[in-house]
N, C-alpha and C positions, 0 to 999 in steps of 0.2 A: 451763301456766297458761291455755292458749287454751280448754280445756274448761271452766273455771271462769269466764271472762270474763263471759258473758251473765247468770250469776247473782249476781255480784259485782263490777259494773263499777267502782264507786268505788274499790276495793281495787285493782282490777287497774291502773287508771290511776295510783294512788298508788305502787304497785309500780314501774312505769315512771319515775315522777317521782323517786322517792328511793332506789331499789335497782337501777339501771342502771349497768353491766351486770349479769349475774347473779352474777358473782363476789362482789359485794358482800354478797347473801344469805348465801353461804356462810360468811362472814367474822364473822358474828354469831349468837348464840344465837336461839332462836325468840321468846322473849319480846321482847327488844328489837327484833327485826324485825317483830313484830305491832304494838308501840307505835309504830314509826316510821310506819306505813302506815295508821294507824287515828288518828282524832282523839276518839274517844269510845267508851264501852263497846259491845262487841259481842255478838252472840247466839252461842250455843254452836256453831251450825251455821256461822256464818262464821268463827269461831276454828277449827274443823276444817279447813275449806277452806284457811285461810291457814297452818295447821300442814302441810297436804298439799302446798302450793306449796313452803314451805320445804325439807321432806324432798326434794321431786323437784329442786329447785335443787342440793341436794348429790350427787344422783346424775347430774345433767346433765354431760356434757363441756363444754358452752358453746363459745363461739368468741371469738376476740378481736374487739374492737370497732374501726372504723376510727377514726380521729382526728377528733373532732367529734361523734361519734355520740350520745354521751351528752348532749352540750349540745342537739343537735337533738332528742333524745327529750323533754327536759325542756320546751324550748320548745314543742313540739307538744302536750303536756299542758296546759301553761298556756294556750296558745291556744284549746284545746278548752274549758277551763274558762271562760274569758272570754266565749266564744260562747254557752255554755249560761247564763250569767248574764244576758247580753243578750237571750236568747230569753226567760228567765224574767220579765225585767223588762217587755219587750212583752207578754207573756201577761198579767201582772199589770194592765198599763196598759189593755189591751183589757177585760179583766174589769170593771176600775173603769167604764170608759165605758160597758159594756152594762147596769151595775147602774142607770144613770140612765134607762133605758127600762123602762115599766111591764109591759111584754110578757116580759122577760127571765126573770123567776122562773117563769113557767108553762113556758117552754121547757125549763127545767131538771127539771121533773117528768117530761118524755117519757122513756121507756125507752131506754137507749142514747145519751143526749144529755147530754153534760157541757158545760163552759164553752167549749171549742173549737167544738163541732157547733153550740151555741146562738147563738155570736156569727157564725159564717158564716150560720146561718139568718137572724138578726136582721137583718144587715147586707145580705144579698140581698133580703129580703121589703121591709124598711123598713116602710112604712105598709100594713098588712094590707088596709086599706079600698079600696086602688087596684086590688085584683084583683076580678073580679066572680064568679069560679068557681074551682073546684079545677084546671080544664084550664091555665088561665093560669098558675097557680102551677107545675104541672109543667112547662111550657114553660120557665120561669124556670131550671130545673136540667138542660134536655134529657131530661126524663122522659117527654115526650109521644110519642106512636106515630105512626110512619111506616110505610108499607107497602113493603116491600122486593121490588120486581118483578123487577128482573134478568132480563128477557124472559120472565116468566111471565104468564100471563093473570091479571087483575085478581082473579078469584075465588080464585087459587092464591097470591096474594100473601102473604107471612109479615110481620106487624106487629112493627117493632122499635123501640127508642126512638130519638129523633132525635139525641141528644147534641150539640145545638146550643146548650145552654144553657151555665151556668157549671160548668166541669169540676171546680174545686175544692169547689163545693157538693155536686156529684153524688157526689165521691169521699167526702167527710165524711159524707154520708147513707148511704151503702152501709156505712162502717164502723160506723155507729151501728146500721144494721139487722143487721149481723153480731153485734155484742155483744149487741143486744137479743134476737136469735132464740137467744142461747146463755145468757143470764143473767136474763131477765125471764121469769117463769112464764107471764103472759098472752100474751107474744109467743112464746114456745116452744110454747104450745098452738095458737095461730094459724097459725105457721109448719109445725108438724107436720101439721095438717089440710090444709094447702094442698099439701104434697107427698106426702101419704098415697097409696100405689098408683102414685106416679111415682118411686119412689127410685132406680130403676136408669136412668132417663132421663140422657143424657149432659148435663151443664152445668145440670141442673135447680136445684141448690143456689144456683148464681151468679143464674140467671134469677129464682128466686123471691126471693133476697134484693134484687135490682133492684126488684121489684114491692114489697117490703115497704118499702125506702128511699123509693119514690114515695109510698106510702101514708103514711109517718112526715112527709114534708115536708108534705102536704095537712092531716094532723092537726095538724101545728105550727102551720101558718097559721091553721087554725080556732081554736086556742086563744089565738093573738095576737089574732085577731079578737074573741073572746068574752071575753078575759081570764079564763081559768078554767084549772085545773090538769087533767092529762091523765086521762083515764077510759077504762078498758078498752073500754067500750061502742062507742067511736069505731072499733074494729077491726071491728066487724060493720056499721056505719053506711056507707052510701054518701054521701060528702062531696062536696057541689058548691060 
C-alpha cells in the first residue's frame, strides 16, 4: 500500500481508518471493500489501485496487531483529518482577508503565485509606497546581496544574498520561481536564456531560481504599486 499512498492519500487514510488490521480486508469482497473506503464515485484508475491493494492484502502474511493498535490508528487518522480541516479553514480565512486589499488580484496574475504566496507577499510588503526602490524590497526578504569575503581580497569577494529578511517569504518566493520556471512559457524562456551555456555549473539551477525569486518579488511590488496585472515585459525591464 505504501507505493500507492502518494497517489491516493485519501483512500490510504480511509483504509487505515476502516480496514485495520489488514485481516479485515481479506474478509470482504472487493466491491464492499471499495465502498467502505470511498464516499463517492471514483475514477477507473483509482478503482484499479484499490483492487490491487485488495489483492495484495490477500497475499500478505500480515502480523498480529498489539492490543489497542487498531484504536490508535483510527485516532491518528481522525486527528490528522481535524488538523487538515483547521488548516483549510485558516487558509480560507486568510484568502477572505486578502480579498479586501485592492492589490491582491494583481498578485494572483503573477506566474507561480497562488493564494498562499500572494498572501505572504501582501502581508510582508503591506503598503507598497513605503518602499522607495526595488533594493529596499529585496532586503525585506533577504535577497539583497552581501559580499562573502572570508579572508579574500575585496576584488575577489563573492556576492551572496544576505538571508537576513523574512525566511518564510524567501522560501515561498523560491517555490513560486520553481513552479513558474517549469510551467509558465514566459518564465521558461527567461530562465532558459539565463542558464544557457552554464548548464553544467554546480548549483546553477538553484542560484538562478533564487535570482528569479528575487525578480518576482520586485515585479510583485511593482504590480501592487501600479495596480496592474502581470506583463511579461517586466522580465526584461530593470525595475527600481
